[in-house]
C-alpha positions in Angstrom: 1.5 48.8 -21.7 -1.1 46.2 -23.1 1.8 43.7 -23.8 3.4 44.1 -20.9 -0.3 43.6 -19.1 -0.9 40.2 -20.6 2.8 39.0 -19.9 2.0 39.7 -16.1 -1.2 38.1 -16.1 -0.4 34.8 -17.9 2.8 34.1 -15.7 0.5 34.9 -12.5 -2.4 32.5 -14.4 0.7 29.8 -14.8 2.0 29.8 -11.3 -1.3 29.6 -9.9 -1.9 26.4 -12.1 1.8 24.9 -11.2 1.0 25.6 -7.4 -2.2 23.8 -8.0 -0.6 20.8 -9.9 2.0 20.5 -7.3 -0.8 20.0 -4.4 -2.3 17.7 -6.2 1.1 15.3 -6.9 1.7 15.9 -2.8 -2.1 14.5 -2.0 -1.7 11.6 -4.1 1.7 10.1 -2.5 4.7 9.4 -4.8 4.3 10.5 -8.4 6.8 8.3 -9.4 5.2 5.2 -7.9 4.1 2.3 -9.6 2.2 0.8 -6.9 -1.1 0.3 -7.5 -3.9 -0.7 -5.1 -3.7 -3.2 -2.6 -5.3 -6.6 -4.0 -7.2 -9.0 -1.6 -5.8 -12.6 -2.1 -8.9 -15.1 -3.2 -9.8 -18.6 -3.8 -7.7 -21.6 -3.3 -4.9 -19.5 -2.7 -6.7 -17.5 0.4 -6.8 -20.7 1.8 -3.6 -22.0 1.6 -1.9 -18.7 2.3 -4.0 -18.4 5.6 -3.3 -21.8 6.7 0.6 -20.9 6.6 0.3 -17.8 8.2 -2.2 -19.1 10.9 0.7 -22.1 11.4 3.3 -19.6 11.4 1.8 -17.6 14.2 0.1 -20.4 15.9 -3.7 -19.1 15.7 -5.4 -16.3 15.5 -7.7 -15.0 12.7 -6.7 -13.7 9.2 -8.3 -9.9 9.4 -6.4 -8.8 6.0 -4.4 -10.3 2.9 -2.6 -9.1 0.2 -1.0 -10.1 -3.3 2.2 -8.6 -4.6 2.9 -6.9 -1.2 6.4 -4.5 -1.5 8.1 -7.6 0.8 6.6 -10.7 -0.5 4.2 -12.6 -3.0 1.7 -13.0 -0.7 1.2 -11.2 2.9 -1.1 -11.9 5.5 -1.9 -10.2 8.6 -3.3 -12.1 11.3 -4.5 -10.7 14.6 -3.6 -12.6 17.5 -6.1 -13.5 20.7 -4.5 -10.7 23.0 -5.4 -8.1 19.9 -2.1 -7.5 18.4 -1.4 -8.4 14.8 1.5 -10.2 12.8 2.3 -9.4 9.1 2.9 -12.9 7.5 5.4 -12.5 4.4 4.9 -15.6 2.2 6.6 -16.3 -1.3 4.8 -17.8 -4.4 4.6 -21.3 -2.6 3.2 -20.4 0.3 6.1 -20.9 2.4 7.2 -18.6 5.4 9.8 -15.8 3.8 9.0 -13.7 7.1 7.0 -11.6 9.6 6.7 -8.9 11.4 4.5 -7.1 14.4 2.1 -4.6 12.7 3.2 -1.5 14.1 -0.5 0.0 13.4 0.9 2.6 11.1 
């Protein structure tokens, strides 16, 4: 009788710990993702990326940058005078390879 009670308690603890671990994995996003935290563009690269992005959008102000974006080497977020935002994608040579209006997600 004692052995079966220990088995039931052990199984119950395993279920509780397993559920807690699944909750942590769900809260942290995709457990298989290798993407790290966003890294801002700095130094001379920031100046070049900003100039290229602002030339592409025809003005505005740079409000966010990222190196190693999932879509390109550099990403520069530009906020236009009307408040809308455009994400400008740049390659390693600071050439525009794409852009899209930011949906605010």
